[in-house]
C-alpha positions as CSV (number, residue, x, y, z in Angstrom):
1,M,96.1,123.2,143.3
2,G,92.1,122.8,143.3
3,V,91.7,122.5,139.6
4,G,95.0,120.5,139.0
5,R,94.3,118.0,141.7
6,F,90.5,117.4,141.5
7,V,89.5,118.1,137.8
8,Y,90.1,114.5,137.3
9,T,86.6,113.6,139.2
10,P,84.2,115.5,136.8
11,I,86.4,114.2,133.8
12,L,86.5,110.4,135.2
13,P,82.8,109.5,133.8
14,L,84.1,111.1,130.2
15,M,87.1,108.9,130.2
16,H,85.2,105.8,131.1
17,T,82.8,106.4,128.1
18,Q,85.1,107.9,125.4
19,A,88.7,106.7,126.4
20,G,87.7,103.1,127.5
21,L,89.3,103.6,131.1
22,S,87.9,100.7,133.3
23,A,86.7,101.2,136.8
24,E,89.8,99.4,138.2
25,A,92.0,101.9,136.3
26,G,90.5,104.9,137.3
27,A,91.0,103.9,140.9
28,N,94.6,103.3,140.2
29,L,95.0,106.7,138.5
30,A,93.2,108.3,141.7
31,T,95.8,106.1,143.8
32,A,98.8,107.5,141.7
33,N,97.9,111.0,142.4
34,Y,97.3,110.5,146.2
35,A,101.0,108.7,146.3
36,G,102.2,111.7,144.5
37,Y,100.5,114.1,147.1
38,L,102.1,112.2,149.6
39,V,105.3,112.3,148.4
40,G,105.2,116.0,147.9
41,A,104.2,116.4,151.5
42,L,107.3,114.4,152.8
43,A,109.5,116.4,150.6
44,G,108.2,119.5,152.1
45,I,108.5,118.1,155.8
46,L,112.3,116.7,155.0
47,A,113.4,119.9,153.4
48,P,111.7,122.8,154.4
49,V,113.8,125.0,152.3
50,L,111.5,123.8,149.4
51,V,108.5,125.3,150.9
52,R,110.2,128.7,151.2
53,S,111.4,128.8,147.6
54,R,109.6,130.9,145.2
55,A,111.4,128.9,142.2
56,V,109.8,125.8,143.6
57,L,106.6,127.1,143.6
58,R,106.8,128.4,140.1
59,A,108.4,125.1,138.9
60,C,105.6,123.2,140.4
61,L,102.6,125.4,138.9
62,L,104.2,124.7,135.5
63,L,104.4,121.0,136.4
64,L,100.7,120.9,137.4
65,T,99.6,122.7,134.6
66,G,101.8,120.5,131.9
67,T,100.6,117.3,133.6
68,L,96.8,118.4,132.5
69,A,97.8,119.4,129.0
70,A,99.6,115.9,128.6
71,M,96.9,113.6,129.5
72,P,95.0,113.7,126.2
73,L,98.2,113.0,124.3
74,T,98.2,109.2,125.1
75,L,95.9,106.4,125.9
76,S,98.4,104.4,128.2
77,T,97.1,104.0,131.5
78,T,100.7,103.7,132.5
79,V,101.8,107.2,131.4
80,W,98.3,108.7,132.8
81,S,99.4,107.3,136.3
82,L,102.9,109.0,136.1
83,L,101.2,112.3,134.9
84,R,98.7,111.9,138.1
85,L,101.7,111.1,140.2
86,A,103.5,114.2,139.3
87,A,100.4,116.1,139.6
88,G,100.2,115.0,143.3
89,V,103.7,116.1,144.1
90,A,103.2,119.2,142.6
91,S,99.8,119.8,144.2
92,A,101.1,119.0,147.6
93,L,104.3,121.4,147.2
94,V,101.8,124.3,145.9
95,F,99.6,123.8,149.0
96,V,102.3,123.7,151.6
97,V,104.1,126.5,149.9
98,A,100.6,128.7,149.9
99,A,99.9,127.6,153.4
100,G,103.0,128.6,155.1
101,S,102.8,132.0,153.0
102,L,99.4,132.4,154.6
103,L,100.1,131.5,157.9
104,D,103.5,133.7,158.0
105,H,102.1,136.8,156.2
106,L,98.7,136.5,158.1
107,R,99.9,136.1,161.3
108,E,98.8,139.3,162.9
109,H,95.3,138.9,161.3
110,P,92.1,137.2,162.4
111,P,92.2,133.4,162.1
112,H,89.0,133.4,159.4
113,L,91.0,135.4,156.9
114,S,93.2,132.6,155.9
115,G,90.3,130.5,156.2
116,W,88.8,132.0,153.4
117,A,92.0,131.9,151.7
118,F,92.3,128.0,152.2
119,G,88.6,128.3,150.3
120,G,90.5,128.8,147.4
121,V,90.6,125.0,146.9
122,G,86.9,124.8,146.9
123,G,87.1,127.4,144.0
124,G,89.0,125.6,142.0
125,I,87.0,122.4,142.6
126,A,84.1,124.8,141.5
127,L,85.7,126.1,138.6
128,S,86.7,122.4,137.6
129,G,83.4,121.4,137.5
130,L,81.7,124.3,135.8
131,L,84.5,123.9,133.1
132,V,83.4,120.2,132.5
133,L,79.6,121.3,132.5
134,A,80.4,123.7,129.6
135,V,82.6,121.3,127.9
136,R,80.7,117.9,127.8
137,P,77.6,118.9,125.4
138,V,80.3,120.0,122.8
139,A,83.3,118.2,122.9
140,D,85.2,115.1,124.4
141,W,87.2,114.0,127.5
142,R,90.5,115.5,125.6
143,T,88.9,118.9,125.1
144,A,88.2,118.8,129.0
145,W,91.9,118.4,130.2
146,W,93.1,121.0,127.6
147,A,90.3,123.3,128.9
148,A,91.5,122.7,132.5
149,A,95.3,123.1,131.3
150,V,94.2,126.4,130.2
151,L,92.5,127.3,133.5
152,A,95.3,126.2,135.5
153,A,97.9,128.2,133.4
154,L,95.6,131.6,134.1
155,L,95.3,130.7,137.8
156,A,99.0,129.8,137.8
157,A,99.8,133.4,136.0
158,A,97.7,135.2,138.8
159,S,99.8,133.4,141.9
160,W,103.0,133.7,140.1
161,N,104.1,136.5,142.4
162,L,103.1,134.9,145.7
163,R,105.6,135.4,148.6
164,P,106.5,132.3,150.4
165,E,107.2,132.0,154.4
166,Q,110.1,133.6,155.5
167,A,112.7,131.5,157.4
168,P,111.9,131.2,161.0
169,V,114.2,133.1,163.4
170,A,115.4,131.2,166.4
171,V,114.2,132.2,169.7
172,P,116.8,131.9,172.6
173,G,116.0,129.7,175.2
174,G,112.7,128.4,173.3
175,L,109.4,127.7,175.3
176,G,109.5,127.4,179.0
177,G,108.2,124.7,181.1
178,A,107.7,121.0,180.6
179,R,106.1,119.9,177.5
180,P,102.6,118.4,178.3
181,R,101.6,114.7,178.1
182,T,99.0,114.7,175.4
183,H,99.9,111.2,173.8
184,R,96.5,109.5,174.3
185,W,94.5,112.5,172.7
186,F,96.9,113.0,170.1
187,A,96.4,109.1,169.3
188,A,92.7,109.3,168.9
189,L,93.2,112.4,166.7
190,F,95.8,110.6,164.4
191,A,93.4,107.6,164.3
192,G,90.4,110.0,163.2
193,Y,91.9,111.9,160.6
194,T,93.7,109.1,158.8
195,L,90.2,107.3,158.9
196,E,88.9,110.6,157.6
197,G,91.4,110.6,154.9
198,V,90.1,107.0,153.8
199,G,86.3,107.9,153.5
200,Y,86.6,111.3,152.3
201,I,89.0,110.3,149.3
202,I,86.6,107.7,148.2
203,A,83.7,110.2,148.0
204,G,86.0,113.0,146.7
205,T,87.1,110.6,143.5
206,F,83.6,108.7,142.7
207,L,80.7,111.1,144.0
208,V,80.5,112.5,140.5
209,A,80.4,109.1,139.1
210,A,78.1,107.6,141.4
211,V,75.7,110.5,141.2
212,G,75.7,110.3,137.2
213,Q,74.8,106.6,137.2
214,G,71.2,107.6,138.4
215,S,70.9,111.2,137.6
216,P,70.7,113.4,134.3
217,G,73.8,114.2,132.8
218,W,74.1,117.3,134.2
219,V,73.7,116.5,137.8
220,G,77.3,114.8,138.4
221,S,79.2,117.7,137.1
222,G,76.6,120.3,138.7
223,A,77.2,118.3,142.1
224,W,80.8,118.8,142.0
225,V,80.3,122.9,141.5
226,L,78.1,122.7,144.4
227,V,80.9,120.6,146.3
228,G,83.5,123.7,145.6
229,L,81.2,126.2,146.2
230,A,80.2,125.1,149.5
231,A,84.1,124.3,150.4
232,V,84.9,127.9,149.5
233,P,83.4,129.6,152.9
234,S,83.9,126.1,155.2
235,A,87.1,126.5,156.5
236,A,86.2,130.1,157.9
237,L,82.7,129.4,159.1
238,W,84.1,126.4,160.8
239,A,86.8,128.3,162.7
240,R,84.5,130.7,164.2
241,P,82.5,128.6,166.5
242,G,85.8,127.4,167.7
243,R,86.1,130.5,169.9
244,R,83.1,129.5,172.3
245,W,82.3,125.6,171.2
246,S,84.9,122.7,172.0
247,R,86.9,122.1,169.1
248,P,86.8,117.9,169.7
249,G,82.7,118.5,169.5
250,L,83.0,120.4,166.2
251,L,85.1,118.0,164.8
252,C,83.0,115.1,165.6
253,T,79.7,117.1,164.3
254,A,81.5,118.0,161.0
255,L,82.5,114.2,160.6
256,V,78.8,112.9,161.2
257,V,77.5,115.8,159.0
258,Q,80.2,114.6,156.4
259,A,79.1,111.1,156.5
260,V,75.3,111.5,156.1
261,G,76.3,113.5,153.1
262,I,78.5,110.8,151.6
263,A,75.8,108.0,152.3
264,L,72.7,110.0,150.6
265,P,73.2,109.4,146.9
266,A,73.3,105.3,147.9
267,L,70.6,105.3,150.7
268,V,67.9,107.7,148.5
269,G,68.8,108.4,145.4
270,G,67.4,111.0,143.0
271,T,68.6,114.5,141.9
272,A,67.7,116.4,145.5
273,A,69.5,113.7,147.3
274,A,72.8,114.2,145.2
275,L,72.7,117.6,145.4
276,G,72.1,117.8,148.9
277,S,75.1,115.3,149.3
278,A,77.2,117.7,147.4
279,V,76.5,120.6,149.8
280,L,76.9,118.7,153.0
281,F,80.2,117.1,151.6
282,G,81.7,120.6,150.4
283,A,80.7,122.3,153.4
284,T,82.9,120.1,155.8
285,F,85.8,118.2,154.2
286,I,87.9,121.5,154.0
287,G,86.8,122.3,157.7
288,V,87.4,119.0,159.0
289,S,90.9,119.4,158.1
290,T,91.6,122.8,159.6
291,L,90.0,121.5,162.9
292,A,92.0,118.8,162.9
293,L,95.1,120.6,162.3
294,A,94.4,123.4,164.9
295,L,93.7,120.5,167.5
296,G,97.2,118.9,166.6
297,A,98.8,122.1,167.3
298,H,96.7,122.8,170.5
299,L,98.0,119.6,172.0
300,R,101.4,120.9,171.3
301,F,102.3,117.3,170.3
302,P,106.2,117.3,168.4
303,R,105.5,117.7,164.6
304,S,101.9,117.3,164.7
305,V,100.9,119.0,161.2
306,A,103.4,116.6,159.8
307,L,102.2,113.4,161.3
308,L,98.4,114.1,160.8
309,T,99.2,114.9,157.1
310,A,101.0,111.7,156.8
311,G,98.3,109.9,158.3
312,Y,95.9,111.5,156.0
313,S,97.8,110.9,152.9
314,V,98.2,107.4,153.6
315,G,94.5,107.1,154.0
316,Q,93.9,109.0,150.7
317,I,96.0,106.1,149.0
318,L,94.1,103.2,150.7
319,G,90.8,104.8,150.1
320,P,90.5,103.7,146.3
321,L,92.3,100.7,146.7
322,I,89.7,99.2,149.6
323,V,86.5,100.0,147.3
324,A,88.2,99.1,144.1
325,P,86.7,95.2,143.9
326,L,83.2,96.9,144.5
327,L,83.4,99.0,141.6
328,H,82.4,96.5,139.1
329,H,78.6,96.7,140.3
330,G,78.5,100.6,140.2
331,Y,80.0,103.5,142.0
332,H,77.1,104.0,144.5
333,R,78.5,100.8,146.4
334,A,81.5,102.7,147.3
335,L,79.9,105.5,149.2
336,L,78.2,103.5,151.8
337,P,81.7,102.2,153.0
338,A,83.2,105.5,152.9
339,A,80.3,106.9,155.4
340,L,80.9,104.1,157.4
341,V,84.6,104.9,157.5
342,V,83.7,108.6,158.1
343,L,81.3,107.5,161.2
344,A,84.6,105.8,162.7
345,A,86.4,108.6,162.4
346,A,83.7,110.7,164.4
347,A,83.9,108.0,166.9
348,A,87.7,108.7,167.2
349,A,86.7,112.2,167.6
350,G,84.3,111.3,170.5
351,V,86.9,109.6,171.9
352,L,89.0,112.9,171.6
353,R,86.7,114.6,173.9
354,I,86.8,112.7,177.1
355,G,88.9,114.5,179.3
356,F,90.3,116.9,176.4
357,P,93.1,119.3,177.9
358,H,91.1,122.4,176.6
359,H,93.2,125.1,178.8
360,M,96.8,124.3,178.3
361,V,99.3,126.6,179.5
362,V,101.6,128.0,176.5
363,S,104.6,130.4,177.2
364,G,102.7,132.1,180.3
365,H,99.3,132.0,178.8
366,T,96.5,129.8,178.8
367,D,94.5,129.0,175.6
368,V,91.6,130.6,177.0
369,D,93.8,133.8,176.9
370,Q,94.7,133.6,173.5
371,Q,91.7,133.1,172.5
372,R,90.2,135.9,174.0
373,E,93.1,137.8,172.3
374,S,92.2,136.4,169.0
375,T,88.6,137.0,169.5
376,E,89.4,140.9,170.3
377,D,91.7,141.1,167.2
378,A,88.5,139.9,165.1
379,R,86.0,142.2,166.9
380,L,88.4,145.2,166.1
381,D,88.4,144.1,162.4
382,G,84.9,144.1,162.1
383,A,84.6,140.1,162.0
384,G,83.4,139.6,165.7
385,P,80.2,138.6,167.2
């Protein structure tokens, strides 16, 4: 999924110079992919049977690989948009199936273990960046897409036998006690996470192109490799302080760090700023997602994960459209608005901290009890403090 969804970012500059893709069309292709991701996410929400089906997983792995192989076969932006739309649908379903499998089969294991598995997205980003770095001196944009398809096929084969989550078993009587009222905190979380979707995706789409405009040719793809490498451990590392520190505070901190990383290439320039930006961005965007979804689950708001994912997906669709008018004068101009949007998300996370119900009772156990049990499990596994 990391390759199939994100390889477009390092290939985008090649398509501009070699395939005649305009900046506006590039933004539209990105939007098509994010729209497909929203459709796939909603399909998983409305038809849960899809995310528990090995046949659906395998079909989506094949579809994702096929869309990469088909990109070089045409110069039609309409066909490209349809292919990226299909890739978005397949990416979302692959991610939801994999996430469900992780949370189901690793339920009795320390939380950081599934965090490392979510780092697979970062691994795919790093591999896609290395691939384009290797290809661009010796071949064109078509070869880059075909090479990505081969890489995706190898990874699909490796994940072919992944076991989706099992159907949930109904518990008689359900949870006891009245559901706590957490609407105001969830509203702040939803607003912040939707804004993060807008700001993150602008950087995720145009960072390589922006960096490449003012740096040597290798820096853009090299920065994307660093984004992926920094993302691999990020979910696990951000999960660790959550046992001791306030999750809303951690979310606010991660968003501020991300905003700084996004703004660096636009404010400073140069190779060092570009690479530093990549590290800060990669080290936060998956961590922000895991923290936000964990907060939604903690608040016990009905269908919190579905609602947060939908808001995030809508933000991703809006992001490229919002900055499209600025792209005629270079990609750097898109990064500052993106950083400001992420700072607004950090402000929403700051509001979330006001009176936040850290210790909620769930089925007779407080959140502190659950955290203590989780910490003890981690210590027994050799991963505790």
